[in-house]
N, C-alpha and C positions, 0 to 999 in steps of 0.2 A: 094736348092730345097725338097729335103726327108725332112729337120727341117718345111718346110712349110706345107707339106703333113702331118707329124709328129701334128703338132699344131693342124692343120685341124681337124683330127681328133681326137684329144683330147678334142675341142670346142665340136664339134658330142658327144662325149659318155659324156661328164658332161650334156652337154644338154636331153640327154637319160635318165639319173639317175634322172636331175631334174624333169625331166616330170614324170617319174613313181614315186617319193616321191610322187610328187603330189597326182597323180590319188588313192595313197595308202592312203593317208593321207585323203582324199575325202570318197572315201573308205570305211574307220574306221568311221568318223563322220556321215557319212549313218548308218552306222550299231548302232554304239548306242544310236544314237539319237533315231533311231527305236525302239529302245532293252528301253528303259527309257519310249519311249511313252505307250509301253502295258507293262510297269513294275506293279508288283501289290504293292498298298499301306501299307505294313505291324505296321504302327506304327500311334497313335493318338497324331493331330496335332493341335496347336495351333498357337495365335498371337505372336511373339519374336521367334517361333522357325526357324531353320537354318539346310542346309543338304539336302543330297539327297535324302529323302524321300518328303521332300517338292518340291522340284527341279520335282518328277514324279507327282507329285499333282496338282502344274502349269503345267505342260507339258500336263498333261490333261484337263486341266479348260481350255486353250488356243485355245483349237480344236475347241469351240463355241465361237465367237465372242457378242455373247448375255449374254452368261456368266463372261467372261473374255475379254470383249473388249481391254484394256490395252495388254494382251496377255505377260507380262514379265516374262521370266523364269531367275530369280536372286536366286533359294535356299532360298530365305528369306521369313519368313509369315510377311506378314507387312499388311495395310490396305487393300494395291488392293485385297490382294488374300482372305481377310478376306470377304469383300464385294461380291467376287467373289464366296466363298463358301456358302455366302447365298443365292444370287439367284440360286446359285444347288438347296441348301435345298430346296428354295419353289418352283422350277423349280417339284420338286422329293415328294411333300407336308410330308417332312419330317418334316420341322418345319419352320416359319415367322416371329417370334416376340421372344425379349425377349435377352439375352445376351450371350456368350459362358459361363458365370460361371453357371449362372439359365436355360436355356435352351438348352443350347450346339449352338443357332444361331451364325453362323459363325469362327464355330471351327470343326474339324474334329473328332468327336463321331464316339463313333460304329456304331450306325445308317448309318450315312453319308459316314463312311470309307469301309461298305460293300456293300453300293449301289456303290461305286466310285468301287470300286472291281468289282462288278459283268458286269456292263459294260465296263469296261477293259478287262474282260473274252472276252466279246462280241466282241469285236475286239476293242478296245481303241481310239473312236474316238465318241465323243458327236453326230458330224452328220451324223453316218452310223449306229447309232440302229435302231434297227425295229420301229417301228410305232413313233407316238410322243409321250415323255417325255418332255413337258417343258408347262409349265402352264402357259394360259392368265394373264399379267398383269393386276393388278387396277389402273386406274386414275381420277383425280378430283372430288373426291365423295365429293357432296353437299348434307346439309340438309336444307329444307326448313318446317316450323311447325306454323299449327293454333293452334286453341282452344285447339280442339280434336285429330289432327292428325300428322304428319308428312309423307313428302316426301321426299324420300331418292333417287340421281339419281348417276348415273358413266359412264365412259366410260371403256374399256375392250381394251385391245390390238390385241383381236381377237376374232371370231363371240364363245359367249362362252352363258353359262346358268346363269344366276346370282340366290344365294337366302340371304334374310337378316334374321337374329335373333334376337328380341330385350328381354329386360325387365326389372324389374325395381330390379334387383340384377347385381352386376356385374358378363359377359360375361364369360365362361369359355369354353376350348376347350380341346379334349383332341384326340387323333389318334391314329391306331393300323396300325400294318405294318409284310410284309411279310419277307420271311428269308434274302434277298438279301439287307433290310432298306429300302425299299420303299412303300410308302405306300399301305393297302390293301383294302383303302376306301373311305369312305366320311368321314371329321374328325366328331366328335360328338360336337356337342355345347347346350351347357344350353340354355333355356329359349326358344321363342316361335317364330316355323317358321312364316314371315309375305307372305299372299297369293302369287302365282308366277305362271304365266303363263307356264315355262319349255321352253321355243324358246329360241333357240339361237340367239341374237344378238351382235352388237358391244357397244351401246348404250343404258342405263336399267334405269327405271325409274319405284321402289317398293313405294307403297302407304300403311301407315298404320293408319287405322281407329278407331276411338272411346277411343282414349288415355286418361287417366285420369288425369285432369289440380294438376296445382302446385304439378309436379311431375318429377325425372331425369328419362330417359330410357336408357338403354346401351344396344348398337346393337355393329353389327359385319355384314361385306360385304363378300360374300363367292363368288367365280368364279369357273364353271368347264367345261371345252370342251369338245371335242366329244368323246377323249380318256380317260375319268376322272380325267385329271393332274389337280390338284385342287388347287386355291391361294385364299387368305383371307388376311381383313386387320386386325391392329390391334384394338382391341375393343373400341370403342367410348363411347361418350353419346349426350344424345341432351334433352331441357328439355321444357314441353306443362307447360307454363304461364294460 
């Protein structure tokens, strides 16, 4: 009888120990997960990088499915992470075209690093920052031309104001940034600003008249939401015959 009682006590003790270990493990994982989500990114990052800094980056990006829909935290900076960084950069008005080598598009350079760290300091979650920080996306851009003009149409992911810049020379874009790495104003775009009404809408049409025949025109579409988040297309061209 005593032997059976001792065995039962031992089993109960082992069960309590195992349960306690599991609780400690869960708490430890929770603690480190929260710490990682709020840790500052201390180095610049590019495709092919590995390590804890990449893990921190992915953890942050994964807090918003619009930025990083895959949400994978692997510690490896691959194509999915690069695409997520590009979405973040576009949403913040940092850069929205080019390559990691030419413009920094798709890599965590100084401005992107500063912008992410500023947001981490403010709470560490892309969904809990104060205010709207995501720019509308531009879809389905179409150009219809006649013998002296063009009509440019597009749709946006949210109600936004749209502008079209055009020129007979390639369009150039520049921007200014504040101390956090976020755009501090509308981008500076070369060329002529087509007439627009300044109203926010999802479907846009901008007409450009009195264009010269037998001429190639370069153009760019920019959209701004009510919080002045900006997104723009890659410069393109059309020809008036």
